[in-house]
N, C-alpha and C positions, 0 to 999 in steps of 0.2 A: 868628906870632902863633897862641896857639890857646886849648883849654879846661884850665881846670887838669886836671892826671894825677895821683890820691893815691896810695899803694902802702899799702895793708892789711894787706899781712903781720903786720903787729906791733899792730894794735890791741886784741886781749886782753892785750898785755903792756905793757914799760917804756913804751913810745911812745904808748901811747894819748891821752895830753892834746894832745900835738903831731900826732897824727890827725885827731881830733877837734873841734880849731883847723883845721885843713886845711879838713875836711869845713864847718865853720862860714863860713869865709872866702868858698869859691865858691858856697854857700848865699847870701850874700849880695851877691854881685857878679854872675857871668853869670848865675847859677842851672841851668850846667850844669858837669857836671865829669866826668872818665873814672876807673875804678878799674882799678887791678892787685893780685894778689895778693889777692882778692874769696873764692877759699875753693870755686868752681866749677871743677871740674877740665881740662883742656884737654882729657883725652880727651873728654868730654862735649859738650865744644862744638865739637870738630871733627865728631862725629857729627850734630850739632844740623845743622851747614853741609851736610855731607853729605843726612841724608836731608831736608831746606827744599830742595835743587837738585836730587833724583831726586825729589820730589812734584812739586816746577815746570816738568821736563819732560817727567814719565810723565800727569800731572793739568791741568796748568796753561796751560801756553807755548803750544797749539792755541786754546780760547780767547782769550787773550790776544792774538793779531793778530787776532783777529776784532772787535775789542773796540771800545768807541766811542772811546777816546784816538786808536788805532791809525787808529781810519778818519775822523777828525775832519782827522787830521794828514796821513795820505794826499792827502784832496780840498784841503786844502791848498797842499799841493805842487804840486797839478794847476791852480790859477788862477797867473795872472800876477801875481799880487803875493801871496802870501804872509804875513798875517796872523798875530800874537799868538790864540790858544789858549787860552781865562778857562774857568773854571767846571770843568776836568776835572783830572784825575796822570793820570800817565805810570804807574801804579802795578799792579801785581796784587798782590790782599793777601787773606788767608784765615783765617777769627778760629777760634784754636782753641777759646775757651770755649762758639763756639757747637758747634763738632764733639763736644766734650767733653759739653756736653749733654742731644745730641739720638743723641749715640752715630756718628754718623757722619762714621768714622773713615776714609780711603785704607784702602784695599787693599796698595795699593802705594806706594810701599817696605815693605815688609812690617814694619821696623821702626821707623816712624815714629811711631807713638802709642804706641811707650815707652820711645822718646827721647826727645820734646817733653813728654809728663807728668814723668818724672826733671827734665826739663831746669824745668821750669816746678815743680816742687817745692825745685829750689837758689834759684831766683830768688828763689818767692815768700821763702823761711828769710832771705835776704840781702836784702830791702826790707826785713823787720822787725827787722835787726840794723837797718840804715840809719833807720828810725823814730823806735827805742831811743835810737841817737844824736843824733839830728836836737832830739828833744824834751827833753834831758839839754841840749844844747847850748842853746835856749831858754829853759835856766833850769826848765821842767816837770816831771811825772814821768814816768819810763821810758817811761810804758807809756801816757802820755797819747794821743800821733799814732794811733797805734793802737785805742786805744778811740773816741777819734772819728771815725775814720772807719767801725769798728764797726757806731757809735749806735747799743747793744742787739741788733743782729743779726750781722751779719759783711761784710763790705771787699767790696769786689765788686773780682772778679783776674780781670782778660780779658788775652788776649794775641795778639798778630796778629804773623802773616808774612807780609814783602813785600818781592816783588822789581820792580828796576827794570830792563826788559830795556833793551839799546843802541837808542838812538833817533838816526836820521837827522837831526836838526835839533831839538837842544838850544837852542837859542834862540828856538823858539815855544810851548814849554808848557814846566812844572813838573811834575817829579817830585812833589811835596807841594807845593804854595802855602804860603803863610809862615801861620801859627799859634801857639796856645799852647795847650797841654794842657788838657783840662775838668776832668782828675779830679786825684790827690794826690802821686804820687809811681812816676816813670814808669822803667823801668832800659830800657837798650837793648844788645842783641847786634847791632854792626852789621858790616859788610864789612870784612875787612881789606887787601881789597886793592882797594876800587874804592871812590871818595870820594864824597862827592856829599854828605854831609850839615853846613847851615851854623848856625849862632846870629846871632842880632843882636846885640851886643854893645857897646853905646855906643855906634848909631849906625851902625854898621859889621859887615856880615853877616864872620863869620869861619867858616873849616873846623873843623869837630870831624873830627881827624885819626884816621886806619883807624891805629888801634894793637894786635897781634893779642892776643888772647885781655882785651880789655878790654871793661867794660861800663861804659854811657854810662849818669847819670843824670841826670833831668831834673826840675824842680820845676813842679806844675804848678798850675792855677787855686785848684785846691780848699787848699794849702799856703800860699800868698799870702794867703788869706781868713784863714786859722786863724789864721795870725804876723803878724795887720792888717799886714802889706804890707813885713815885716822881711826875708822872701823875697818875688821875685816871679817869678813864671812865665815863662817865655823865650820869646819869636818864633822859632822854626825854621824852616827847610825842607830843601826837599832837589830837587840839582840833578839832572836825567838828563844821560846820555852816551854819545855815541857809541859808545864798547867798554866791554865786561863788562857783565853781568848781578850789579848791586849785588844784595845779598840781607839783611834785615835780621831778627831779632826784638824787638819793644816790646812787655813788659808793663807793664799798669796796673792799679796796687797806688790804687783808690779807694774812696770813702764806699759804705757799702750808698745806697739809693735812698732810702731814708726816713732816713739819718741827717742832723740837725740842725748845719747847717756854719755858725760865727760866731766872731769874734777870740775866743781861749785869754783869760778873764780874769785871769792872771800878767800879760801881756801887752801891757793896757790900766790901768795902774797906777792905785788910785784914792785920794789925796792926802783925808783930811776928808771933805766933801760932793765937792767939784771932780776930775774926774777929771784925771789931770796928761797922759797917752796918751788919747785921743780912740780907739772902734771908729770906721775906718774902712772896715767892712762892714756889710752888714746880716745878720740871720739868717736863715738860709733850709734847705730842706728839698734835699740835692744831687739829688733827680729830676725837681724843679720847673728848676734851673741847669741841667740834660741837657735838657728839652725845649729850653728856650732855645740852649744848644748846635749843636742840631743844625740851627738856622738860621742861625748867626750864625756858626761854627766860623773862617770867613777872616777876621772880623771882629773892632776893634779888642774887644777883652775889658770894657775900662769899661761902657757900655751894659749888659753882660751881669752883674753885678753891678747897676747901677742896675733894671733888670729887677726884680733880686730884691726890691733896697730896696722898691717897689712891689707888690711881691706880698705883700708883710711888712706895712707901711701895710694894704693890702685887707684881709689877714686879723683884724687887731687890730677 
């Protein structure tokens, strides 16, 4: 059993309605699915994997080997009773959007910047195409979600490159602890050789199977709020492995920090003076949500939305 796999090859042709229906079903069920024939060239994806691997070896491996999770695990293994290590992740991560903002790109490999920027542009376009499809599936105007995330400005589009090096005791630490993603729509290019990503589906952890040249799509908390819970963000985690240095590139299409997030009025239908479908989520600023999320990322999401409800009441 795995997450849905959707072939987008004929999304603009005769199979459009079928593919849109498959996307709608995946959004309503697991909140996770994989795309094939999504329009991003395999050659570019190969180059991304190559430069990320080279960058890790040249610029990150040594620092990871001296990092807190490695030291904590080493100390645990030196003790008589090795306890599970909490509150840290077995992950090396770099934030590409921060490199872009500060022009702090690495000098080696020499084609890192060019390759990653090209890939980010392709992922951005694919994400916006998906948001248009999702908007139409919800019965909204095609541009609705893009405009909602922009909030009169422009959406926040972030990208992180992660590596999960071989772990001597994967039973004692997580690659990434279980969480839901704070933002809108997340697209992930994951390793096609080394597994580790799992999603919680109806109470069971399910592997997101590595598929060559697939893009994984993940529903975030803000899409849950805008759809009034019709689509829900999914709990997911990364398990470390003893063998293989797992790689991934995750891109986050999020609302701008000043964007107001609230259930789409078309999804809270009004009959006369009464609502037949009540708004289950409050109106709030995405920036306020992120302040709470930064402290509660690995905790239940419901208190985060409740905190936004309280903020909303206090501001009235």
